[in-house]
PASEBA-1860 file (N, C-alpha, C; in nm, 3 decimals):
! residues 331
1> MGPPDVPK> 9.694/9.096/10.516/9.699/9.013/10.418/9.771/9.036/10.304 ~ 9.825/8.960/10.201/9.904/8.975/10.101/9.839/8.922/9.971 ~ 9.865/8.978/9.859/9.805/9.014/9.753/9.753/8.817/9.729 ~ 9.668/8.800/9.648/9.605/8.667/9.623/9.671/8.636/9.518 ~ 9.666/8.482/9.478/9.811/8.435/9.395/9.734/8.468/9.300 ~ 9.801/8.500/9.216/9.772/8.525/9.088/9.739/8.417/9.003 ~ 9.619/8.428/8.881/9.579/8.300/8.815/9.700/8.288/8.696 ~ 9.728/8.113/8.651/9.785/8.099/8.535/9.709/8.153/8.403
9> ISERPEDP> 9.778/8.194/8.309/9.699/8.232/8.220/9.641/8.137/8.128 ~ 9.721/7.988/8.157/9.641/7.859/8.111/9.547/7.842/8.184 ~ 9.499/7.896/8.285/9.425/7.836/8.389/9.251/7.908/8.419 ~ 9.303/8.039/8.319/9.183/8.126/8.312/9.147/8.158/8.138 ~ 9.159/8.066/8.039/9.113/8.112/7.898/8.975/8.173/7.891 ~ 8.898/8.183/7.955/8.800/8.322/7.949/8.805/8.421/8.042 ~ 8.986/8.460/8.109/9.000/8.589/8.117/8.949/8.698/8.048 ~ 8.849/8.771/8.119/8.784/8.875/8.062/8.905/9.041/8.036
17> LQVASPPI> 9.035/9.023/8.108/9.145/9.162/7.991/9.160/9.120/7.923 ~ 9.240/8.963/7.850/9.214/8.956/7.741/9.135/8.986/7.626 ~ 9.013/8.949/7.683/8.895/9.052/7.563/8.920/9.202/7.576 ~ 8.896/9.240/7.726/8.902/9.394/7.723/8.970/9.449/7.700 ~ 9.129/9.408/7.710/9.253/9.495/7.700/9.360/9.412/7.687 ~ 9.353/9.350/7.555/9.496/9.315/7.515/9.630/9.327/7.559 ~ 9.748/9.274/7.609/9.854/9.325/7.632/9.949/9.395/7.494 ~ 9.965/9.449/7.515/10.043/9.531/7.384/10.211/9.457/7.380
25> LPDSPQGS> 10.234/9.387/7.428/10.340/9.321/7.422/10.327/9.160/7.439 ~ 10.350/9.066/7.409/10.354/8.934/7.413/10.383/8.895/7.581 ~ 10.283/8.842/7.645/10.365/8.786/7.785/10.434/8.714/7.745 ~ 10.500/8.687/7.885/10.643/8.655/7.928/10.587/8.527/7.991 ~ 10.692/8.439/8.086/10.674/8.344/8.176/10.625/8.385/8.274 ~ 10.551/8.291/8.387/10.494/8.363/8.433/10.578/8.413/8.569 ~ 10.629/8.467/8.653/10.707/8.517/8.736/10.832/8.559/8.731 ~ 10.847/8.572/8.579/11.002/8.575/8.535/11.016/8.720/8.562
33> FLWRVRGV> 11.155/8.820/8.551/11.185/8.919/8.510/11.091/9.018/8.413 ~ 11.071/8.955/8.303/11.027/9.043/8.152/10.841/9.053/8.201 ~ 10.814/8.957/8.267/10.666/8.910/8.291/10.636/9.038/8.414 ~ 10.683/9.038/8.480/10.696/9.182/8.582/10.713/9.313/8.553 ~ 10.801/9.329/8.453/10.811/9.471/8.365/10.749/9.490/8.292 ~ 10.650/9.348/8.207/10.532/9.386/8.130/10.403/9.445/8.201 ~ 10.439/9.401/8.301/10.337/9.400/8.438/10.346/9.574/8.460 ~ 10.442/9.593/8.447/10.487/9.771/8.466/10.454/9.871/8.351
41> IRTVRPQQ> 10.492/9.783/8.242/10.371/9.849/8.175/10.302/9.853/8.159 ~ 10.132/9.769/8.158/10.052/9.744/8.150/9.970/9.857/8.255 ~ 10.064/9.887/8.396/10.057/9.971/8.510/9.986/10.095/8.467 ~ 10.100/10.173/8.398/10.088/10.306/8.347/10.035/10.342/8.236 ~ 9.942/10.214/8.209/9.859/10.244/8.131/9.930/10.279/7.989 ~ 9.999/10.263/7.875/10.045/10.370/7.760/9.909/10.358/7.653 ~ 9.822/10.283/7.665/9.712/10.303/7.567/9.594/10.405/7.558 ~ 9.606/10.459/7.730/9.520/10.546/7.778/9.620/10.679/7.750
49> WVKNAFVL> 9.737/10.696/7.696/9.809/10.843/7.706/9.743/10.892/7.577 ~ 9.696/10.868/7.487/9.550/10.945/7.410/9.516/11.008/7.444 ~ 9.497/11.078/7.569/9.417/11.152/7.624/9.487/11.284/7.646 ~ 9.618/11.274/7.629/9.702/11.341/7.634/9.742/11.418/7.484 ~ 9.657/11.394/7.369/9.656/11.460/7.264/9.561/11.565/7.279 ~ 9.485/11.586/7.414/9.437/11.746/7.425/9.574/11.826/7.410 ~ 9.626/11.778/7.465/9.781/11.909/7.495/9.805/11.952/7.404 ~ 9.760/11.841/7.271/9.803/11.931/7.136/9.723/11.995/7.087
57> APVVFAKN> 9.601/12.013/7.105/9.483/12.108/7.053/9.526/12.243/6.985 ~ 9.574/12.317/7.112/9.624/12.434/7.090/9.686/12.413/6.966 ~ 9.774/12.399/6.949/9.864/12.397/6.845/9.792/12.367/6.696 ~ 9.708/12.279/6.718/9.637/12.229/6.559/9.525/12.345/6.538 ~ 9.482/12.376/6.647/9.338/12.522/6.596/9.447/12.645/6.605 ~ 9.530/12.648/6.613/9.615/12.795/6.618/9.690/12.768/6.460 ~ 9.656/12.683/6.388/9.758/12.677/6.261/9.937/12.716/6.281 ~ 9.957/12.642/6.381/10.057/12.637/6.396/10.139/12.465/6.367
65> LTHPSIIT> 10.073/12.372/6.314/10.184/12.248/6.284/10.241/12.222/6.195 ~ 10.274/12.393/6.105/10.442/12.413/6.046/10.512/12.497/6.123 ~ 10.529/12.503/6.249/10.591/12.560/6.317/10.706/12.441/6.385 ~ 10.805/12.376/6.337/10.897/12.318/6.403/10.915/12.334/6.552 ~ 10.959/12.457/6.606/10.956/12.464/6.730/10.863/12.494/6.798 ~ 10.749/12.530/6.745/10.617/12.477/6.843/10.553/12.342/6.873 ~ 10.598/12.290/6.747/10.562/12.101/6.762/10.688/12.076/6.890 ~ 10.758/12.090/6.865/10.871/12.002/6.922/10.808/12.054/7.075
73> RGLGAFGI> 10.809/12.178/7.134/10.751/12.212/7.270/10.654/12.161/7.293 ~ 10.527/12.152/7.222/10.356/12.075/7.242/10.414/11.914/7.266 ~ 10.503/11.866/7.176/10.536/11.706/7.222/10.580/11.699/7.360 ~ 10.717/11.825/7.375/10.757/11.791/7.503/10.688/11.792/7.615 ~ 10.542/11.901/7.599/10.425/11.892/7.692/10.347/11.772/7.701 ~ 10.348/11.693/7.554/10.259/11.573/7.599/10.342/11.459/7.671 ~ 10.454/11.462/7.674/10.554/11.318/7.721/10.560/11.397/7.860 ~ 10.558/11.514/7.891/10.552/11.528/8.057/10.447/11.478/8.080
81> FCLLAGAV> 10.266/11.527/8.035/10.171/11.443/8.085/10.134/11.304/8.052 ~ 10.222/11.239/8.006/10.245/11.137/7.930/10.298/11.024/8.120 ~ 10.396/11.108/8.150/10.480/11.073/8.286/10.382/11.081/8.377 ~ 10.299/11.172/8.353/10.234/11.189/8.483/10.115/11.101/8.466 ~ 10.043/11.110/8.370/9.964/10.968/8.357/9.965/10.811/8.443 ~ 10.113/10.808/8.346/10.108/10.697/8.445/10.161/10.658/8.577 ~ 10.227/10.806/8.670/10.195/10.805/8.787/10.085/10.800/8.832 ~ 10.005/10.824/8.773/9.823/10.907/8.829/9.749/10.734/8.846
89> YTMNDIVD> 9.768/10.712/8.712/9.700/10.552/8.722/9.805/10.428/8.775 ~ 9.911/10.460/8.847/9.965/10.342/8.914/9.910/10.380/9.059 ~ 9.926/10.520/9.130/9.848/10.620/9.241/9.698/10.542/9.242 ~ 9.620/10.541/9.132/9.492/10.503/9.168/9.505/10.324/9.219 ~ 9.589/10.275/9.144/9.539/10.103/9.136/9.593/10.105/9.233 ~ 9.717/10.172/9.353/9.739/10.165/9.480/9.635/10.150/9.537 ~ 9.584/10.265/9.558/9.446/10.300/9.622/9.364/10.219/9.613 ~ 9.332/10.146/9.501/9.200/10.108/9.415/9.190/9.949/9.488
97> VEADRAHP> 9.307/9.888/9.525/9.364/9.754/9.461/9.268/9.654/9.580 ~ 9.229/9.680/9.683/9.083/9.615/9.727/9.007/9.606/9.645 ~ 8.947/9.692/9.597/8.813/9.773/9.509/8.824/9.664/9.415 ~ 8.992/9.661/9.313/8.944/9.602/9.216/8.960/9.450/9.202 ~ 8.993/9.404/9.354/9.072/9.254/9.339/8.862/9.172/9.340 ~ 8.762/9.280/9.406/8.601/9.256/9.361/8.572/9.224/9.258 ~ 8.665/9.323/9.111/8.569/9.344/9.005/8.662/9.209/8.927 ~ 8.548/9.200/8.828/8.562/9.060/8.750/8.638/9.076/8.669
105> VKRYRPIA> 8.680/9.211/8.599/8.755/9.272/8.504/8.853/9.329/8.575 ~ 8.896/9.406/8.694/9.021/9.475/8.691/9.061/9.378/8.792 ~ 9.036/9.262/8.861/9.134/9.176/8.948/9.246/9.100/8.902 ~ 9.237/9.164/8.733/9.352/9.098/8.652/9.428/9.187/8.634 ~ 9.474/9.306/8.672/9.523/9.411/8.672/9.667/9.407/8.743 ~ 9.750/9.438/8.735/9.914/9.406/8.757/9.937/9.427/8.887 ~ 9.887/9.508/8.981/9.866/9.563/9.102/9.784/9.428/9.185 ~ 9.700/9.471/9.145/9.592/9.377/9.225/9.576/9.242/9.181
113> SGRVPIPV> 9.667/9.160/9.108/9.674/9.018/9.056/9.782/8.990/9.173 ~ 9.921/9.093/9.243/10.008/9.095/9.245/10.158/9.020/9.190 ~ 10.145/9.066/9.022/10.227/9.059/8.944/10.329/9.169/8.991 ~ 10.284/9.346/8.994/10.388/9.421/9.028/10.354/9.446/9.225 ~ 10.419/9.429/9.261/10.398/9.438/9.407/10.386/9.555/9.458 ~ 10.356/9.576/9.614/10.294/9.731/9.591/10.411/9.839/9.593 ~ 10.485/9.788/9.671/10.631/9.852/9.745/10.684/9.918/9.591 ~ 10.703/9.811/9.506/10.730/9.862/9.319/10.688/9.925/9.272
121> AKVLAVVL> 10.547/9.914/9.320/10.429/10.025/9.212/10.409/10.167/9.301 ~ 10.432/10.189/9.437/10.490/10.314/9.520/10.649/10.379/9.464 ~ 10.748/10.305/9.477/10.832/10.348/9.379/10.860/10.431/9.267 ~ 10.804/10.357/9.148/10.756/10.390/9.048/10.673/10.497/8.986 ~ 10.570/10.562/9.150/10.479/10.639/9.122/10.601/10.772/9.160 ~ 10.615/10.755/9.240/10.775/10.865/9.278/10.852/10.880/9.167 ~ 10.865/10.802/9.117/10.989/10.806/8.975/10.951/10.902/8.869 ~ 10.827/10.868/8.836/10.745/10.931/8.742/10.731/11.100/8.767
129> VLAALVGS> 10.679/11.087/8.913/10.560/11.238/8.952/10.725/11.285/8.949 ~ 10.843/11.302/8.970/10.978/11.334/8.995/11.013/11.382/8.855 ~ 11.017/11.249/8.792/11.067/11.298/8.615/11.012/11.393/8.554 ~ 10.836/11.384/8.622/10.763/11.513/8.571/10.804/11.618/8.554 ~ 10.782/11.662/8.702/10.823/11.795/8.745/10.927/11.827/8.714 ~ 11.049/11.750/8.712/11.209/11.802/8.628/11.164/11.817/8.504 ~ 11.117/11.790/8.452/11.119/11.804/8.301/11.021/11.933/8.230 ~ 10.951/11.936/8.351/10.830/12.051/8.294/10.890/12.238/8.331
137> IPGGPWFM> 11.025/12.196/8.400/11.087/12.321/8.411/11.091/12.425/8.304 ~ 11.154/12.364/8.216/11.177/12.470/8.092/11.045/12.499/8.039 ~ 10.921/12.447/8.066/10.823/12.455/8.023/10.832/12.637/8.075 ~ 10.830/12.662/8.143/10.802/12.795/8.181/10.747/12.761/8.326 ~ 10.728/12.889/8.397/10.651/12.890/8.548/10.427/12.901/8.556 ~ 10.416/12.900/8.399/10.271/12.906/8.393/10.301/12.723/8.349 ~ 10.325/12.672/8.291/10.333/12.541/8.259/10.383/12.444/8.403 ~ 10.472/12.495/8.463/10.512/12.415/8.574/10.407/12.386/8.675
145> GVVVLYFL> 10.344/12.521/8.698/10.208/12.510/8.744/10.097/12.430/8.744 ~ 10.102/12.440/8.588/9.924/12.345/8.538/9.989/12.224/8.596 ~ 10.095/12.166/8.571/10.150/12.052/8.575/10.167/12.039/8.755 ~ 10.193/12.071/8.829/10.206/12.078/8.956/9.998/12.065/8.971 ~ 9.964/12.145/8.945/9.810/12.152/8.987/9.730/12.047/8.986 ~ 9.752/12.007/8.822/9.736/11.832/8.758/9.734/11.764/8.857 ~ 9.852/11.753/8.897/9.903/11.619/8.980/9.854/11.605/9.136 ~ 9.830/11.748/9.202/9.771/11.763/9.330/9.594/11.765/9.298
153> QNVAYSFR> 9.550/11.767/9.167/9.379/11.747/9.192/9.384/11.609/9.134 ~ 9.455/11.518/9.107/9.479/11.397/9.144/9.484/11.307/9.218 ~ 9.608/11.358/9.311/9.629/11.314/9.441/9.474/11.358/9.518 ~ 9.435/11.443/9.544/9.239/11.479/9.572/9.171/11.381/9.499 ~ 9.164/11.313/9.442/9.091/11.247/9.315/9.078/11.129/9.413 ~ 9.227/11.070/9.387/9.246/10.883/9.425/9.235/10.892/9.610 ~ 9.268/10.972/9.638/9.243/10.974/9.780/9.105/10.991/9.937 ~ 9.047/11.112/9.796/8.914/11.149/9.898/8.804/11.188/9.808
161> LKKVAYVD> 8.806/11.267/9.653/8.739/11.321/9.584/8.639/11.192/9.515 ~ 8.720/11.115/9.487/8.668/10.988/9.387/8.531/10.921/9.480 ~ 8.576/10.970/9.581/8.402/10.886/9.620/8.288/10.998/9.657 ~ 8.307/11.089/9.581/8.210/11.145/9.581/8.150/11.208/9.494 ~ 8.013/11.128/9.451/7.889/11.138/9.341/7.943/11.240/9.251 ~ 7.969/11.278/9.104/7.971/11.342/9.024/8.042/11.450/9.047 ~ 8.104/11.485/9.166/8.213/11.550/9.179/8.356/11.508/9.163 ~ 8.319/11.332/9.153/8.460/11.238/9.051/8.442/11.266/8.919
169> VCLIAFGF> 8.349/11.303/8.859/8.341/11.309/8.704/8.399/11.464/8.685 ~ 8.358/11.595/8.757/8.400/11.711/8.701/8.509/11.709/8.731 ~ 8.600/11.660/8.865/8.748/11.670/8.886/8.796/11.596/8.708 ~ 8.739/11.512/8.683/8.817/11.443/8.589/8.814/11.524/8.430 ~ 8.711/11.568/8.471/8.669/11.704/8.347/8.748/11.792/8.370 ~ 8.788/11.835/8.466/8.897/11.957/8.503/9.070/11.890/8.456 ~ 9.085/11.810/8.482/9.219/11.739/8.434/9.217/11.757/8.298 ~ 9.125/11.735/8.237/9.136/11.744/8.076/9.144/11.947/8.000
177> VLRVLAGG> 9.073/12.036/8.089/9.078/12.108/8.074/9.200/12.191/8.079 ~ 9.293/12.092/8.211/9.439/12.127/8.210/9.527/12.113/8.123 ~ 9.541/11.974/8.051/9.604/11.980/7.987/9.601/12.044/7.875 ~ 9.454/12.113/7.796/9.457/12.200/7.730/9.558/12.307/7.737 ~ 9.521/12.390/7.867/9.578/12.449/7.883/9.711/12.471/7.958 ~ 9.788/12.341/7.925/9.903/12.333/7.971/9.969/12.327/7.851 ~ 9.873/12.292/7.738/9.964/12.283/7.629/9.969/12.440/7.506 ~ 9.871/12.507/7.586/9.868/12.669/7.563/10.011/12.739/7.599
185> FATKTPIS> 10.055/12.689/7.753/10.120/12.741/7.821/10.247/12.700/7.716 ~ 10.271/12.608/7.750/10.370/12.531/7.655/10.448/12.591/7.521 ~ 10.343/12.583/7.433/10.350/12.668/7.344/10.358/12.789/7.301 ~ 10.324/12.865/7.399/10.296/13.000/7.392/10.164/13.044/7.306 ~ 10.027/12.996/7.308/9.924/12.935/7.189/9.857/12.977/7.301 ~ 9.783/13.075/7.233/9.648/13.153/7.288/9.515/13.033/7.279 ~ 9.427/13.009/7.397/9.336/12.948/7.389/9.184/13.026/7.343 ~ 9.112/12.946/7.270/8.965/13.025/7.284/8.909/12.926/7.424
193> GYMVACTA> 8.808/13.034/7.442/8.701/12.984/7.547/8.613/12.880/7.480 ~ 8.616/12.872/7.374/8.545/12.747/7.254/8.602/12.650/7.311 ~ 8.729/12.648/7.308/8.844/12.489/7.329/8.842/12.477/7.440 ~ 8.848/12.594/7.547/8.786/12.499/7.739/8.661/12.435/7.765 ~ 8.539/12.522/7.656/8.399/12.436/7.705/8.377/12.321/7.656 ~ 8.420/12.308/7.485/8.409/12.180/7.421/8.491/12.082/7.495 ~ 8.623/12.099/7.533/8.665/12.009/7.623/8.649/11.958/7.750 ~ 8.582/12.065/7.849/8.456/12.045/7.944/8.391/11.957/7.933
201> LLALFLGF> 8.300/12.032/7.838/8.160/11.981/7.789/8.199/11.773/7.733 ~ 8.281/11.794/7.712/8.327/11.669/7.655/8.349/11.562/7.712 ~ 8.476/11.604/7.847/8.501/11.526/7.977/8.391/11.490/8.034 ~ 8.286/11.587/8.090/8.192/11.537/8.151/8.110/11.452/8.070 ~ 8.078/11.412/7.983/7.990/11.340/7.883/8.103/11.234/7.906 ~ 8.180/11.203/7.852/8.266/11.069/7.841/8.261/11.041/8.024 ~ 8.288/11.140/8.124/8.288/11.024/8.232/8.142/11.001/8.290 ~ 8.033/11.083/8.258/7.899/11.008/8.287/7.848/10.888/8.223
209> GKRRHELA> 7.922/10.895/8.058/7.949/10.751/8.006/7.960/10.650/8.072 ~ 8.081/10.676/8.104/8.163/10.536/8.202/8.119/10.529/8.318 ~ 8.071/10.631/8.409/7.995/10.551/8.541/7.863/10.499/8.533 ~ 7.724/10.544/8.388/7.641/10.473/8.331/7.681/10.335/8.352 ~ 7.774/10.350/8.246/7.850/10.155/8.205/7.870/10.091/8.315 ~ 7.916/10.187/8.454/8.006/10.103/8.575/7.815/10.036/8.644 ~ 7.769/10.153/8.659/7.647/10.106/8.726/7.579/9.980/8.701 ~ 7.554/9.956/8.529/7.468/9.900/8.478/7.528/9.734/8.504
217> TAANARKQ> 7.678/9.762/8.483/7.725/9.588/8.475/7.793/9.579/8.609 ~ 7.829/9.697/8.731/7.913/9.610/8.823/7.773/9.549/8.925 ~ 7.789/9.441/8.972/7.731/9.342/9.075/7.743/9.419/9.168 ~ 7.828/9.442/9.245/7.832/9.504/9.390/7.874/9.617/9.329 ~ 7.786/9.751/9.327/7.831/9.859/9.270/7.938/9.920/9.414 ~ 7.872/9.947/9.500/7.974/9.979/9.573/8.096/9.920/9.649 ~ 8.135/9.802/9.666/8.206/9.738/9.667/8.320/9.751/9.571 ~ 8.283/9.806/9.449/8.322/9.815/9.308/8.434/9.971/9.295
225> REALSAYS> 8.295/10.039/9.333/8.318/10.223/9.312/8.243/10.270/9.425 ~ 8.248/10.397/9.525/8.217/10.372/9.614/8.126/10.451/9.610 ~ 8.200/10.545/9.514/8.038/10.679/9.479/7.961/10.627/9.376 ~ 7.921/10.514/9.343/7.830/10.440/9.245/7.732/10.439/9.309 ~ 7.693/10.410/9.455/7.595/10.411/9.536/7.541/10.495/9.492 ~ 7.568/10.621/9.526/7.496/10.804/9.498/7.451/10.821/9.376 ~ 7.490/10.734/9.297/7.477/10.759/9.134/7.336/10.731/9.122 ~ 7.250/10.775/9.010/7.127/10.745/8.953/7.109/10.751/8.836
233> PHVLNVAL> 7.049/10.661/8.802/7.050/10.589/8.673/6.988/10.707/8.506 ~ 6.860/10.754/8.619/6.785/10.833/8.581/6.874/10.977/8.557 ~ 6.922/11.042/8.671/7.026/11.158/8.677/7.132/11.138/8.517 ~ 7.193/11.046/8.577/7.308/11.009/8.430/7.266/11.023/8.301 ~ 7.168/10.918/8.308/7.112/10.971/8.145/7.059/11.097/8.100 ~ 6.996/11.174/8.165/6.993/11.315/8.186/7.103/11.395/8.136 ~ 7.181/11.399/8.244/7.339/11.425/8.232/7.439/11.395/8.085 ~ 7.435/11.271/8.050/7.456/11.222/7.920/7.390/11.317/7.820
241> AVTGLATV> 7.259/11.317/7.822/7.212/11.399/7.725/7.243/11.531/7.719 ~ 7.266/11.600/7.819/7.266/11.733/7.834/7.416/11.791/7.782 ~ 7.518/11.699/7.841/7.634/11.761/7.821/7.674/11.713/7.624 ~ 7.574/11.621/7.578/7.624/11.544/7.443/7.598/11.633/7.369 ~ 7.414/11.662/7.396/7.397/11.815/7.275/7.471/11.931/7.330 ~ 7.511/11.981/7.453/7.589/12.110/7.462/7.749/12.060/7.404 ~ 7.803/11.952/7.380/7.946/11.917/7.344/7.909/11.987/7.150 ~ 7.798/11.886/7.154/7.835/11.863/7.005/7.770/12.085/6.961
249> GTYLAYTL> 7.669/12.105/7.037/7.637/12.270/7.037/7.720/12.394/7.040 ~ 7.844/12.389/7.124/7.936/12.436/7.154/8.039/12.434/7.035 ~ 8.093/12.308/6.962/8.195/12.263/6.846/8.088/12.381/6.698 ~ 7.993/12.342/6.715/7.912/12.424/6.610/7.932/12.557/6.599 ~ 7.901/12.616/6.756/7.879/12.761/6.748/8.025/12.769/6.726 ~ 8.154/12.730/6.783/8.265/12.764/6.728/8.309/12.788/6.573 ~ 8.248/12.704/6.546/8.259/12.708/6.381/8.208/12.841/6.298 ~ 8.143/12.846/6.365/8.011/12.927/6.295/8.045/13.101/6.375
257> DPGTRAFF> 8.159/13.104/6.445/8.158/13.236/6.489/8.270/13.312/6.472 ~ 8.207/13.428/6.363/8.249/13.529/6.275/8.439/13.475/6.316 ~ 8.471/13.529/6.441/8.600/13.530/6.441/8.673/13.404/6.410 ~ 8.644/13.328/6.425/8.621/13.194/6.378/8.688/13.198/6.210 ~ 8.555/13.211/6.141/8.553/13.218/6.050/8.668/13.330/5.963 ~ 8.688/13.446/6.023/8.773/13.500/6.000/8.917/13.441/6.020 ~ 8.967/13.409/6.138/9.073/13.347/6.161/9.135/13.233/6.073 ~ 9.060/13.173/6.049/9.105/13.072/5.917/9.041/13.062/5.767
265> HTDFLWPT> 9.000/13.198/5.755/8.964/13.219/5.633/8.856/13.154/5.543 ~ 8.806/13.063/5.659/8.705/12.995/5.554/8.500/12.968/5.660 ~ 8.465/12.908/5.555/8.331/12.897/5.570/8.291/12.776/5.597 ~ 8.368/12.733/5.597/8.373/12.552/5.500/8.376/12.493/5.699 ~ 8.410/12.504/5.753/8.432/12.439/5.899/8.368/12.362/5.974 ~ 8.227/12.430/5.943/8.078/12.409/6.035/8.057/12.209/5.967 ~ 8.040/12.193/5.861/8.008/12.059/5.822/8.071/11.969/5.853 ~ 8.202/11.962/5.928/8.270/11.903/5.994/8.176/11.887/6.171
273> VIHPLFGI> 8.080/11.930/6.154/8.010/11.899/6.312/8.006/11.768/6.288 ~ 7.990/11.707/6.159/7.900/11.580/6.186/7.965/11.446/6.226 ~ 8.080/11.471/6.270/8.193/11.396/6.347/8.182/11.407/6.463 ~ 8.144/11.498/6.540/8.144/11.499/6.684/8.016/11.473/6.652 ~ 7.909/11.482/6.590/7.815/11.417/6.637/7.771/11.204/6.621 ~ 7.824/11.212/6.591/7.863/11.041/6.554/7.934/11.006/6.671 ~ 8.039/11.081/6.684/8.071/11.046/6.797/8.037/11.036/6.930 ~ 7.925/11.116/6.958/7.850/11.125/7.051/7.773/11.005/7.027
281> LRFLQLVA> 7.672/10.985/6.924/7.562/10.864/6.939/7.670/10.793/6.917 ~ 7.800/10.719/6.893/7.834/10.602/6.852/7.832/10.570/7.058 ~ 7.932/10.662/7.097/7.957/10.631/7.221/7.838/10.599/7.325 ~ 7.749/10.687/7.282/7.612/10.658/7.373/7.579/10.499/7.342 ~ 7.590/10.468/7.194/7.552/10.307/7.193/7.629/10.194/7.212 ~ 7.767/10.243/7.306/7.861/10.156/7.329/7.788/10.149/7.472 ~ 7.766/10.233/7.554/7.739/10.238/7.692/7.593/10.192/7.698 ~ 7.519/10.191/7.599/7.401/10.151/7.628/7.430/10.015/7.630
289> AGRPRSES> 7.492/9.927/7.552/7.534/9.817/7.512/7.555/9.714/7.641 ~ 7.649/9.810/7.755/7.674/9.771/7.876/7.753/9.606/7.882 ~ 7.872/9.631/7.771/7.917/9.497/7.779/7.991/9.439/7.931 ~ 7.969/9.341/8.002/8.050/9.314/8.132/8.165/9.277/8.119 ~ 8.274/9.273/7.968/8.362/9.221/8.006/8.429/9.333/7.926 ~ 8.363/9.462/7.945/8.438/9.561/7.925/8.494/9.681/8.014 ~ 8.587/9.687/8.018/8.638/9.794/8.141/8.555/9.890/8.167 ~ 8.547/9.964/8.046/8.468/10.072/8.052/8.443/10.155/7.872
297> PTQEILRD> 8.370/10.202/7.879/8.334/10.231/7.701/8.473/10.343/7.662 ~ 8.565/10.375/7.772/8.612/10.493/7.717/8.701/10.424/7.652 ~ 8.756/10.305/7.691/8.856/10.171/7.689/8.787/10.148/7.538 ~ 8.662/10.123/7.525/8.621/10.009/7.456/8.632/10.114/7.287 ~ 8.577/10.255/7.336/8.598/10.356/7.194/8.714/10.303/7.102 ~ 8.861/10.300/7.165/8.986/10.303/7.155/8.992/10.176/7.057 ~ 8.945/10.081/7.037/8.939/9.956/6.981/8.806/9.933/6.906 ~ 8.666/10.034/6.905/8.598/10.056/6.802/8.607/10.123/6.665
305> TPFMVNII> 8.618/10.049/6.540/8.633/10.080/6.414/8.584/10.177/6.391 ~ 8.443/10.177/6.415/8.341/10.308/6.334/8.402/10.429/6.413 ~ 8.405/10.447/6.573/8.438/10.519/6.622/8.567/10.580/6.588 ~ 8.678/10.531/6.544/8.797/10.552/6.544/8.856/10.611/6.382 ~ 8.721/10.547/6.305/8.733/10.593/6.156/8.715/10.715/6.136 ~ 8.574/10.743/6.265/8.504/10.873/6.268/8.604/10.955/6.273 ~ 8.678/10.905/6.384/8.816/11.044/6.423/8.940/11.070/6.333 ~ 8.982/10.958/6.301/9.033/10.987/6.191/8.986/11.050/6.031
313> LWVIEVVA> 8.904/11.047/6.033/8.829/11.132/5.897/8.789/11.293/5.961 ~ 8.748/11.288/6.114/8.703/11.451/6.116/8.873/11.488/6.141 ~ 9.008/11.430/6.163/9.129/11.496/6.197/9.145/11.523/6.054 ~ 9.149/11.433/5.974/9.215/11.489/5.854/9.094/11.625/5.783 ~ 9.002/11.627/5.784/8.969/11.724/5.727/8.951/11.869/5.787 ~ 8.954/11.877/5.925/9.017/12.006/5.982/9.128/12.022/5.945 ~ 9.226/11.962/5.980/9.366/11.976/5.915/9.376/12.029/5.768 ~ 9.284/11.974/5.698/9.233/12.034/5.547/9.192/12.179/5.543
321> ILYQLRLT> 9.077/12.198/5.595/9.049/12.237/5.636/9.127/12.419/5.688 ~ 9.186/12.348/5.792/9.259/12.488/5.828/9.350/12.483/5.787 ~ 9.459/12.472/5.711/9.552/12.436/5.648/9.599/12.515/5.522 ~ 9.459/12.458/5.447/9.467/12.454/5.320/9.544/12.603/5.232 ~ 9.537/12.682/5.319/9.588/12.801/5.253/9.733/12.812/5.245 ~ 9.795/12.771/5.383/9.949/12.716/5.357/9.959/12.616/5.264 ~ 9.894/12.525/5.242/9.970/12.407/5.148/9.945/12.440/5.059 ~ 9.872/12.568/4.963/9.861/12.607/4.805/9.946/12.732/4.804
329> GSP> 10.039/12.744/4.939/10.117/12.819/4.932/10.067/12.989/4.926 ~ 9.955/13.039/4.964/9.824/13.157/4.996/9.945/13.221/5.097 ~ 9.940/13.338/5.103/10.027/13.433/5.206/9.872/13.410/5.317
END
């Protein structure tokens, strides 16, 4: 059976996707070449590539932002993971096409709606993966190994493990840890255990929040995501509380660690914990709101003004504190 007819924009003024995820570019006439090209762009989710900023975390916290060669290697690694992310999103949409068609928001995704034909999507995924693998070669064997592992774990996730409750979220968290490791290997930058722990705990927290939102808003949970039927609202609430507190606690422990204070020559990194704490609480508020027209709270936070202002302030404060010696010309 072929894909259903694509509703015309004029025929669906309440299109939830227009509310939940505005297109990056103005839409073109339905059926035109540009209309399909823009469907391809929406398929690879460039608005989600911000998650790949985790690749650059080792550069920031190693005080290497003033080294152009290291920044260049870090940006190259970031680009590789953007290519991989596009391939993974495309692959996921191909695998989930029938489930997406049953979802009130996801049914408007380009592949589910027929805007991007499945054969075109398959070619797109292959091209992106090959480009990422070839592009990872200059990063060295360790970086390339992490890139390959990241892709393989996403293949396992897409085709089988996403159907296993809790394992699916753990795999998502592992993907974020791999991003951090890749950034370290690509830039030859040491990575602390605190950074790995914070990344894993934060990713688990976000993943559990997304599942809690899906469970609260899905009219037919199993049809939209098979693993949802095995999730318990109570267990997810506990998991959110534990991982949220652990994330903030681990970050605070990092800022107070004698090694951290000695490396950065400052005792004033710990007050920045107010920003992770606010971010955790704000995310929980968005999850609790359970807006049915929002595809996920992890997407909604990118459009949430208080959350984004908090992130920007945290970045400014951390960079100012970590780099103040260099900015004043001190040795």
